[in-house]
N, C-alpha and C positions, 0 to 999 in steps of 0.2 A: 543311661545315658539315652536324648533323646534324637538319635538320629534318622530320624524319618523328613525334617525340611532341608528339601537339596542345597547341597552348597554349605551346611554349617562348619560340618568335620569329612574332610577329603581325603583317607588315606591315600589316594593314588594320586598324590601333584609328584611333579617331575622334581628333578634333583636342581633343574633349573630356577623353581619356582621356590626350592630352600634356600638356594644362594640367596635368592632375593629377599624373604623372610627375616638372613641373618643382617644382613645390612639395612633394614628397615624395619625393626621390629615393632613401631608404634603406628607410625603416620601411615601403615597402607595395612588396608581392613584383610586381605588376605594373608600377609606375612609369616600368621601365625601356625596355620594348616601348612605350612612349608616347613618349619621345626621338628627336628628329630625325637625332640623329646614329647611336642606334643602325639606324635603317633604312638608315642610307647604309653601314653597317658590313654588313649584311649583301646590299646593294647589290655593295659591293666583294667580297665573301665567294663572291656567287655567282658573282660574272664570274672569278674568280680572278687579282683584284687585291689580290694578298697584301699588297703594302710597304701600299699604300693604305688596308688594311682594318686591318693594323698600326698606323697612325699614330691613326686614327679610334679602336681601342680602346684606345690607350695615355689616348688624352685621356676616355674612359667611364670607364675605370676610377682615375682621379682623382674622378670626379663618384660614383660607382659603385662605391667599395673594397669588394672579397670580396666583390663579387655573385656568386651561382653559374653564372647564364646566359652571364656575358663569360671566368668559369673554363672555360666548358666550350668556347666558340670560341677564345680563345687556346693551348686545349689541342691542337682541331684545327687550328689555323694553324700550329703546333709541331712537330705530326708533320706535314704536307704538307709542311713546310721540311728536316723530316729528311729524308725519303723523297729528295726534290732534291739535296739535301746529299750523299747518299749515291751518287745517280746519276753527281753530277760526280765525286767523288771516282775513282769506278770509272771514270769517262771519262778522266782526267786521269794515273790510274795505268797504263793503257792505253797513253797517249801515252809514258809515261818508257821503260816496256817499249821499245816498239819502237825509239825514240833511240838504248837501250842496244844493242841489237840490231842498228843499221845502224852505230853506230862500231865495233862490236867484228866486223863481216864489212870494214868500208873497211881496216882495219887488217892483218886476214890479209892483204886482195889485196894490199897495200904489200910484204909479205913476198916473193911469191911465188904464179905462177901454180898450179903445181904442189900447195905447199904449203894455196895460198889454198883450194882445189878441195878436198881432202883437210880442209883443218882445219872449211872453210865448213860441209861435209856433217857432220864430225861433232858441230861446236860447234852448229849450226843446230839441230841433233836435240838436243844436250844444253839448251842455252837454250831452247828450243820446252817443254820436256819442263818447266824450273823455271818458264817463267813462265804455262801452266797449272796447274801446282802452286799457286802463288802466288795464280793468280785464284781458285783453288779453293777456298784457304783464305779470301780476302777476300772470297768469297761465302757461305759457310757463315758466317763472322761475321755478316753484316747480315742474312741470312735469318733467323737466330736469334734477333736482335734484333728482327724486324719481326715475327716469328711471336709473340714475349714480348708486343708491343707488339699485336697486332692477340687477341688470347687474352684478355688485361686489357679491353679495350674491351669483347668478348664478354660478356665474366663481366659487364659494368657494365651489360649490356641497352644498348649503343649499336652495333648493327648497321653503319650508314652508314661511319662512317673506320674501320670491321675492315674492309668489303667492300674500301675503295680499297688499304688496304696489301694485302690478300690479291693484288688486283690486279697490284700493282708488285713483293711476289714472283712472282706468274707471270712477270712480265717477266724477272725478273732469271734465274730456273731453275724453268721449266714444270712441273718432276719431282721439285720439293723434295716430300720424300713428304708433309709434313703439310698441303699443301694441299687435299686431297679432304676432311680433316675437317673444317680450319677454314672451306671454301668451304658444306660442308652447314651447319654449324653458322650461320654468316652469313646463308643462305637462309632456314634456319628461325626466326631470329630474325627476318629484314627480313618476314616472314609473318605472325608475333603481334605485331610492331608494326604492321603493316595491320592486323590484326585490332582492334588494342588502340585506334585510331584512329576505326573504325569504331563501335566500343564507344563512346565519347565521344560521339562523334555522335549516336548513338542515343540517350544519357542526355540531351545538351542537347533534343533534340526529346520528352523525356518517355516513351520509350519504355523505362520501365527493364527489363520483363521481359527483351525482347528485349536490352537492353547486358549485365542480368547473367547469361545466359546465355554468352554472346562471352565477359564475365570470368572465369567458370568453365571456362572450357574452355583459356582460357590460364594460367589457373591449374594446372588438371590438367596439361597438357603439362608448363610448365616452373615448377616452385613458386615462390615469391618472387621475381617477376619484376617488376620495378619497383614499384607501388605498385598492384598488383592484388587483392591481399589485401583493403588500403583500400576498393579501389573496388565490391569484391564487398558489404564490410560498408554500406558507404553506399546499395549497389541495394538487397541484400535489406532495409534499414530503409525504405527508398522503397516497394516491394514489397508489407510488410506494412502500411505506413500508408496505400496507397492499397486493398486490402485490408480495411482498417478503416474506412476511408471508404464502401464500398460493403456493406459490412454496417451502417454506420451507416442511410445511406439506405433501404435493404432495411427495416429494422426501423422506419423510420417510414413508407414504406409502408404498411407492415402496424398501426398502431398500438402497437408493441411499444417504447413510450418508455424504460423500463428498457436495453432493449438499445440500443436509440440512444446512450442515454448512459455505457453500457459501451463500443461499439465507437467513438464519438468522443472519447471521452477516453482511451481506450486510441492513439489517433492520435497524441493531444496531447502521452501522457508520452513517444512518442519521437520526436517533434519540436515544441515547443510553440511555434514559429513558422510553421506549418502557417497557410496563411490560406486557405480555400476558406470564400464564400462560402454555399452551400447547406449546407455543414455548421454555420455560425453561426448561420443562421438553425434548422434544424431539431435543434439541440442547444438552443438558449434556449427552444423551442418544446416540447424532451418534458423540460427544466425546469421550465417551468409545469406542466406537466400533470400530471410530478409529485406536483410542490406542492399543486394541485388537490386529487388525489386522497389526499394525507396529512390535508390538511383535511378533506375530506370522510366520514374513515374516523372513526366514533366511537372505535373499540380499537384507535387507532394506539399503538404501543408507543415507548420512550424512542428508540431507536436511530434509527428509524427518521425521529422528527420531527428530529434532531438532523444526518442526511443530505438533510434537506429543507432545513433553515439550509445547511448548504454548498453545496445545489443554487443556492440566493439567491446567496451569493457569487460561485459560478463563473461563473452567469449573468451578472450585473451586471460581470463582468470581460470577458465576452465584447461587451457593448454598446458601440460605438463611439460618438464623440462626434456630437453631432447629433441630427435627431429622426427616423431610419427607424424607432426601435425605441421610440420614446418610448412608446407605448403597450404596451406588452410591459413597459417597466420601471417603469412606474405597479402594471400589475396583478402585477407581484414583489411590488413595496413593501408591497403588499395582502394578498398569500399570506403573505410573511416576519412581519408582525403579526399573522394569525393562526397562525400556524404557535410563534409565540415564545409565547402565549397557549396553545397548548393543550401545548404545553413546559410551562409553569411548571404547569399543573391536571395534567399527568400525573405532574411529578417529584412532585406535593403528595400525588396520592393512592398511588403508589406507597409514598410513605410512611407513609402512614395505615394501607394494607394491611400494610404489618412488622408479624409478631406479636412483634418482641422490640424497638418502637418505646419511642426513650425522650421525655422531656418536652421534649429540646433538639432532638430528633428534630419533633417536633410542631411547634413554634414554627419551625422550618426549613421544615414544609408550610404553615402559614399567612402567611409570608412570601413563599412561592412563590405563592398565591391571591392574593394582594393586586400582585404585579406582574402578574399577568393581569387583576385585573380591572381596575389602573392603564390594561390597553393597551385596552380593551372597556368604560366605563363605561356603556356602555349596556344592556350585557347585564345586565339583571335577572336571572337566573335563577345567575350566574355571583357578582353582588353577594349574592345570599341563601346562596350556599354559602361567601362568605367569612365572612359573622355568623355561620352556623353552625360554622365549622372555628374562628375566634376563641373561641365559647361550649366546641368540644371541648377546646381548648388549657386553656382557663380549668377546665374539669370535670376534663382529665384531672393539671392540675397538682393539685388539689384529691385527685383520688382517690390518686394518688401517695402525696398527706402523709396519706392517712387520714382526709384533712376530709372527711366523710362530707356535712353536709349543703349546702355550698356545690356540692359535684361534683353531689350531687340535685338540684338547682336548674338547674345546666348542661345537664345529660342529658335531663331534662324540658324545658326550651328547645328544645333542637334536636330531640324528638320531637314536640313539638309544630309545629315547623315543617315539619317534612321525615322525618316516619319511616324514608325508607329513607337515609338520608344516611350516608356509609360504609358502605354495605351494613350499615347494623343496628349498627354498632359503639357509637353510646350505646344502642342497649338492653343490649349484653352490660357493658358498664360500671355503668349504671344499675342491673341486675339485683342487681351487685357489691355496688354504693354501699351498697342498704336492706338487702341481706344484713350486712353491715360493720355497721350501722349500729344493724339489729337487734340483733346482739350486742351492740356497744357501750352500748346502755342497758340491757340487762337485765342487764350485769354492774352496772352503777349503781342498780339494783331498778326502774328505770324499766319493769316488763313490760307496761303495755298501751301504752306507745308504743314497745317493743321488737316487739309485737304487728303494729301499725299497719304498722311498717316491714317487718316481714317478711309478710305481708300483701300489701304493694306487689308484694315481691319474689315472690311465688307466684304472682301476677296473669301476671308476665312470664315466667314459668318455664311457665304451662301455655301459652305463643305459642310455647316452643321445645321442642316433643315429640322431637325427636333427641336431646336430652341427657335424660335423666330422672333424673340426679345431680342435678340443679340443682332441680329438684321434692320429690326424697326428700331431700335435706337442707332443704331449709327449711319444710319441713313437719316433720318430726323437730326441731328447732329449736324450731319454733312448740308441739310438743308437751312439749319439756324446760323454754319458761317456762310453760305453762299449770302444769307439774307443782310447778316452784319458785314459782309463787303460789299454790298450793293450789287448781288445780282441774282433780282428777286424772280427770274423766269426760270435760272437754274436751281434756286431754293425750292419752285413749287415743283420743277422737274422732280427731286426728290423728294418733296413731302410726298408725290403721289406714288411713287415708288414705293414707298415705304410704307403707305398704307393697303395698296394696289399687292405687296407679300403678304401680308396677312388678311386678304380680304376682307377689306372692310365694310363694305356693304352687306354680305352676309350676315354680321357683327353686330351692325347697327340697327335691326329691326326690332332689337328691342329697348332701343335708346332712340326715339324718335326726334328730341330735338338737340340729341349730338349728330342725327343723321343731318340734321338741317342744319348745322353749323357746317359739315362736313361739304353737302352739296353746294351753300353759298359760296365755300371760299373757293371749288373750282370753276365754278362758274366766275366768279368774278378775274381768279387767275387767268381765266380762258378769254376774259375780256380786257385783260393787262390793268384790271385795275385792282391791283398788288396791296396796295396798301389796308383796304377792304378786307379782302381775299387773307391776308396775315391775319388780320383781326377776328375774321371766324376759324379760322383755323387754331391759331393761339386758343381759341374757345375749347374748340375739340382737344387740346391738347391738357388745357385744365380739367377736363373730364375723363381722362384715358383710364386710371383707375378705373372704372367699369367696365374695360374690356379683360381686366388681368383677372387671373385664378388665383387665391393666397394660401400660402401655406405657412404652417406654423413652426419653426425650427429653433432647437436649444443651440445657442452657441455658448462656450468657454473666453475666458480672456485670454489674449494672443493669437485666438485661429483666424486665420485668411479667408476672405470673401470668394474669393476666385473657385475655390473647389463648393464652398457652400453652393455659389449660385450656379455652375455648372450643373452640380448631380440635381437643382431643380429646375433647369432650364429658364435659368436668370440670367443675371449679369450686376455688376458689382453696383455701375451706376444707379441701377432700376433699384436695388435694395438702400442706398443708401439715400435716392429720395423719396423713397416711400415710407420709411425707418427715419428722415431727419439726421441722418448721419452725418459728420463734416467730410466725409468725402474720402477717409482712408481706405484701406485693402485690408487692413490689420484689425480686427477687434478689440476696442481696447477696456472691456466690458463685459461680464457672462450675464446672460437673460436669452431672452426668446426674440427672435428676428421674426416680423413678417417679409415674406420671400414669395415677390409676384411672377408672373409665368401668363405667357399667351399660351391659349389651350391649340393645340395643332390637329 
C-alpha cells in the first residue's frame, strides 16, 4: 500500500469523523477514511493478508463505488498478486522442465549403457541449453512487463509500489539493464515524497513560508509532480496574506489609518474567510478614524465622502453579533449620518459652482440640501442655507426667463441673509438682473426707472473691481439713456466716468485715431456742443473692440451666459454684442464664443 502521501489513509480518524462518513459515503471525500471497514482493509493490507483485504475491499466498493482511494488500493493488490503469480509460473515451469529431462534420461538408460551414456551426454547438453534458452525467454518477458508497470507507477508519482516491483525484478535478474535507472528514479521520488509530507506538516502548523520553500524545491526538481503546483499557489497566497496582516498591524501602530485599511482589505481580497480577531478590531477602528477625518474636514471632496460611506458598510459587515462592538457600531451610525449630510451638501455645492448650471441642475441642488437638512434639523446654519438655496432656485428660474423683477427680489433676499452665499453668485446674478431690467424699461421709455435700475447695477459693479467691463458698460448705458431722455450734460458726465474708470488715455496711446475722436468729444462737451460731442463719442464706441482682450470659450446648448461671462471678467451684454447674439441669457446652440474683457 502507498502510505507515503499525507492524508490518503489516516487510521487515526475520530469517532465523529466516522459518523460523518456513514452519513455521507459518496459526496464527501474524507468519508471513506472514517469507515471501520476501511481501517480493517488497511490492517489486512499492511499484514500482507491479501485475500482478506480483497474481501473487505469488495464490500467497500459497493458502498463507495468508483472511489479513487479504493481504486488505488485495488490496483496495488492486483500488482502484488500479479508479481506472485509470475513467480509461481516460473516455479511450475522449472518443475515441468526437470520432469521431462528425467523421463528422457530414463528412456535412454533402457536402450543401453553405452548408447545411454553417449546419448545422455549429448542429450543432456542439448536439453540443458534449450531449457536455459526457454528460461531466458520467459524471464525477459516477465521483466519487460514488470519494467513497464514500474515506469507507469513512477510516472504517476507512486514510488512505493514501484519500488516493490523493482525489487521483484532484481530477484528474477539482478543484472537487468534497466534496474539502475529505475532504482535511482524510485529513490529520488521517495525522497521527494518525504519532502512533500514534511511540507504538508509545516503547512498544517502554520509555517507557510517554510512549507512554500520545500514545495518550490520539489517543483524545481520535478515539475508537475502531484499537486505541488497548487500547493505552491496556496502557500504563496497564505504568505502574502500574512504579509498584509503584518503591514496592517504596523500601520495601526503608527496611526496610518489609510495604510491599515489598504493592507487588511488586500488580505481579505485574497481570502474573504480570513478570521483574525486583531485584524477585525484594528480595521474597524481604522474605518472609524478615517470617517471621523472626513467629517472634520470642511473641504472634503465628493470622492472621499463616497469612500467614507463604503467604509461604513464594510465596518458594519465586520462587526459580529453581540455586544462586543456596540460602542463602535453606535459611533459608526453617527458618523455615517454626518457623512451623508456632508455628501448632500457637497453635491449641492458642486452644482452651484458649475458655470454651466441649468434650472434643472439648480433644482437638484436644492433637493440635496433639503435631504442634508432633514438629517440634521438642529443645524440652523444648514437650515438657513436651504432657505437661501430655495430663493436662489426661484431667482435663477426668473433670471433665465428674463423676468427681472422677481429675480431681483430673490437675489436681494439672499444678499440680505448671507452676502457670501454660494461665493457671491447672487451678487453676480443681481448685477445682470438690474442691467437687464434697465435695458428693458429704457426700451419702453421709462428712463427714470431705467436709470434707477442701472445705478443699482453700478453700485454692484464698483464692488467687483477685477471686472472693469461691468462698470464700463453700465455707465455707458446710463449715458445713452440720459442722451435719449434729453439730458446731454448728464449723458457726457456718465460717458466720461465710464472712460476714466478704465484709464482710457493710457489705453489709447496705441490708437491715435480713437484717441483723437475721444479728445474731440470731451472738448465739444465742455463747450456744450453736444451734437458734435455725441458724434465723436459714438465713433469711439464703434471702435471700442480695439480695447478688448478676447478669449475663446466652448459652450454647450442650454448653458447660462452669466457665469461664463463672470468667470472671464466679461458681461452678458458684451458677449451678445461681440458674437451678434439676440440678447438671451441662455445659449441656444453649442459652439465657440468670443468673450471680451478689459484688462485691469
